[in-house]
C-alpha positions in Angstrom: -85.8 -18.9 0.5 -83.6 -22.1 -0.1 -82.5 -20.5 -3.5 -81.6 -17.3 -1.8 -79.6 -19.0 1.0 -77.8 -20.9 -1.6 -77.0 -17.9 -3.7 -75.8 -16.1 -0.5 -73.5 -19.1 0.6 -72.2 -19.2 -2.9 -71.3 -15.5 -3.0 -69.6 -15.7 0.4 -67.5 -18.5 -0.8 -66.5 -16.7 -3.9 -65.6 -13.6 -1.7 -63.5 -15.7 0.5 -61.7 -17.3 -2.5 -61.1 -13.9 -4.1 -59.9 -12.5 -0.8 -57.5 -15.4 -0.5 -56.3 -14.9 -4.1 -55.7 -11.2 -3.4 -53.8 -11.8 -0.4 -51.6 -14.4 -2.4 -51.1 -11.9 -5.2 -50.1 -9.1 -2.7 -47.5 -11.6 -1.2 -46.3 -12.5 -4.6 -46.0 -8.9 -5.7 -44.0 -8.1 -2.4 -41.6 -11.0 -3.2 -41.0 -9.7 -6.7 -40.4 -6.2 -5.4 -37.9 -7.6 -3.1 -36.3 -9.8 -5.7 -36.0 -6.9 -8.2 -34.5 -4.7 -5.5 -31.8 -7.2 -4.7 -31.1 -7.6 -8.5 -30.7 -3.8 -8.9 -28.5 -3.7 -6.0 -26.2 -6.4 -7.5 -26.2 -4.7 -10.9 -25.2 -1.4 -9.1 -22.3 -3.2 -7.3 -21.1 -4.8 -10.6 -21.1 -1.5 -12.2 -19.0 0.1 -9.5 -16.7 -3.1 -9.8 -16.2 -2.5 -13.5 -15.5 1.2 -13.1 -13.0 0.3 -10.3 -11.3 -2.2 -12.6 -11.0 0.4 -15.3 -9.2 2.8 -13.0 -6.9 0.2 -11.6 -5.9 -1.2 -15.0 -4.1 2.0 -15.9 -0.3 1.9 -15.4 2.4 4.4 -16.0 3.3 4.0 -19.9 7.0 3.7 -19.4 6.5 1.0 -16.6 4.0 -0.8 -18.9 6.4 -0.8 -21.8 9.2 -2.2 -19.6 6.9 -4.8 -18.1 5.9 -6.2 -21.5 9.7 -6.9 -22.1 9.9 -9.0 -18.9 10.8 -12.7 -19.4 7.7 -15.0 -19.5 8.8 -16.7 -16.3 8.4 -13.4 -14.3 5.2 -12.3 -15.8 3.6 -15.8 -15.2 5.0 -15.8 -11.6 3.2 -12.5 -11.1 0.0 -13.4 -12.7 -0.5 -16.8 -11.4 -3.4 -19.2 -12.1 -5.8 -19.3 -15.2 -9.1 -17.7 -15.9 -12.5 -19.0 -15.1 -15.1 -19.0 -17.8 -18.8 -18.6 -17.2 -21.3 -20.8 -19.2 -24.5 -18.9 -19.7 -26.3 -21.1 -22.2 -27.3 -24.0 -19.8 -28.6 -21.7 -17.1 -30.4 -19.4 -19.6 -32.3 -22.3 -21.2 -33.8 -23.1 -17.7 -35.0 -19.5 -17.3 -38.0 -20.0 -19.4 -40.3 -21.3 -16.6 -42.0 -19.6 -13.7 -41.1 -16.1 -12.8 -39.7 -17.3 -9.6 -37.2 -19.7 -11.5 -36.3 -16.8 -13.9 -35.4 -14.6 -11.0 -33.5 -17.4 -9.4 -31.5 -18.1 -12.6 -30.7 -14.3 -13.0 -29.4 -14.2 -9.5 -27.2 -17.2 -10.2 -25.9 -15.5 -13.3 -25.2 -12.2 -11.4 -23.3 -14.1 -8.8 -21.2 -15.9 -11.2 -20.4 -12.5 -13.0 -19.4 -11.2 -9.5 -17.0 -14.0 -8.8 -15.5 -13.6 -12.4 -15.1 -9.9 -11.8 -13.2 -10.7 -8.5 -10.7 -12.9 -10.4 -10.3 -10.1 -13.0 -9.7 -7.4 -10.2 -7.3 -9.7 -8.7 -5.4 -10.0 -12.0 -5.4 -6.2 -12.6 -4.0 -5.7 -8.9 -1.3 -8.1 -9.7 -0.4 -6.3 -12.9 -0.2 -3.0 -11.2 2.1 -4.5 -8.6 4.3 -5.9 -11.2 4.5 -2.6 -13.2 5.5 -0.9 -10.0 8.2 -3.6 -9.4 9.5 -3.3 -12.8 12.8 -1.2 -13.3 11.9 1.2 -15.9 13.8 4.6 -15.4 17.6 5.2 -15.5 18.9 5.2 -11.8 21.2 8.1 -12.4 21.7 11.0 -14.9 24.8 10.4 -16.8 26.3 8.6 -19.8 26.8 4.9 -20.7 30.6 4.3 -20.2 30.4 0.4 -20.4 27.6 -1.9 -21.6 26.5 -5.3 -20.5 28.4 -8.3 -21.9 31.9 -9.1 -23.1 34.4 -6.3 -22.9 38.0 -5.4 -22.3 39.0 -5.4 -18.7 39.8 -1.8 -17.7 42.4 -3.0 -15.3 44.3 -6.0 -16.8 43.3 -5.4 -20.4 42.2 -9.0 -21.0 38.7 -10.2 -22.0 36.1 -9.7 -19.3 32.3 -10.1 -18.9 30.5 -7.0 -17.4 27.4 -8.1 -15.7 25.7 -4.8 -15.8 26.0 -1.1 -17.0 28.4 1.4 -16.0 26.7 4.9 -16.1 29.4 7.7 -15.6 28.2 10.7 -13.7 29.3 13.5 -11.6 30.7 12.4 -8.1 27.9 12.8 -5.7 25.0 12.6 -8.2 21.9 11.2 -6.6 21.1 7.6 -7.4 17.4 6.7 -7.6 15.4 3.5 -7.2 14.1 2.6 -10.7 11.2 0.7 -9.2 9.3 -0.1 -5.9 10.9 -2.7 -3.6 12.7 -3.0 -0.3 16.5 -2.9 0.5 17.8 -6.4 1.1 21.4 -5.2 1.8 23.4 -1.9 1.9 27.1 -1.6 2.7 30.7 -2.3 1.7 30.9 -5.3 -0.7 34.5 -6.2 -2.1 34.9 -5.0 -5.7 31.4 -3.4 -5.8 32.6 -0.9 -3.0 29.6 0.5 -1.3 26.7 -1.6 -2.7 22.9 -1.4 -2.4 20.8 -4.5 -3.4 17.0 -4.0 -3.9 14.5 -6.7 -3.9 11.5 -5.9 -6.2 9.6 -9.0 -5.7 8.4 -11.4 -8.5 12.2 -12.6 -8.8 13.4 -9.1 -9.7 16.6 -7.9 -8.0 18.8 -4.8 -8.8 22.2 -3.9 -7.7 23.9 -0.4 -7.5 27.8 -0.4 -6.9 30.8 2.1 -6.3 28.5 4.5 -4.4 30.2 7.4 -2.5 27.4 7.2 0.1 24.5 5.1 1.0 21.1 6.7 1.8 19.1 3.8 2.8 19.3 0.9 5.3 18.5 -2.8 5.0 14.9 -3.6 5.3 13.7 -0.1 4.1 10.8 0.1 1.6 11.5 2.4 -1.4 9.5 3.6 -4.2 10.3 4.4 -7.9 12.2 7.7 -7.8 13.4 7.7 -4.3 17.2 8.6 -3.7 19.0 5.6 -2.4 22.5 6.7 -2.7 25.2 8.9 -4.4 27.6 8.2 -7.2 31.2 7.5 -6.2 34.3 5.4 -7.1 34.5 2.9 -4.3 35.7 -0.6 -4.7 37.2 -1.7 -8.1 36.6 1.5 -10.0 38.8 3.9 -12.2 36.5 6.9 -12.1 33.1 8.1 -10.6 30.2 6.0 -12.0 27.3 3.8 -11.0 27.4 0.0 -11.7 23.8 -1.1 -12.3 22.7 -4.8 -12.4 19.5 -6.5 -12.9 18.7 -10.1 -11.9 15.5 -12.0 -12.8 14.8 -15.3 -11.3 18.4 -15.8 -10.5 19.7 -14.9 -14.0 21.5 -11.8 -15.1 19.5 -9.4 -17.5 20.7 -6.6 -19.7 19.3 -3.5 -18.0 18.9 -1.9 -21.4 16.0 -4.2 -22.2 13.7 -2.5 -19.5 15.0 1.1 -19.7 12.3 3.6 -21.0 12.7 4.5 -24.6 14.7 1.3 -25.5 
């Protein structure tokens, strides 16, 4: 009888132990299901972020070509800070432990990748903004009657420095914004006649002189291709044309450097 009672107590103890182990395994299994679900969700979010970056990275070819010719100072001003690298080797070496520590390390790696993608996405956005702000199309349809640089003064005949391009065109021909920006000023301005100045951001400013009529007001937002005024011969001018200037970080720049196809 004593042997039978002992065997019964031993069996009950073993059953209790097995029951406890089963409950612990169920809890551990539930935890792993939850952890794998979180990792799958993070991976899905990262895939969407990668797809989004691919779409946002595309820019108009003409604008992209012009943007590559911008001075280093303008491009660095647009892009800002440096990149943040991710070191995987140290954390991967610690992953070969318990399953819990492996899941923890993988979560940390995915979190680091998410942070890196956020930085890359910000850089892509800034690149797109810079491309939109880069003057890359001719502001008016016409022919080049005077280039940038030294020339003979059309009035006095002496030596003269021309700070932009003179584009001859039919009187009243529409003048279009070559990039996105806002109108910082619009009105009569001495030798320029009727003048529009557009601030494109990133230190880029464009000027449009001798207009017959102005179609925008100071403070107005404009996009590439919007009509801002019309060709005229106001101010110090001998015939209908558009005087077009580009300034970058306070310095004059030859507009031909950025025009598409140059």
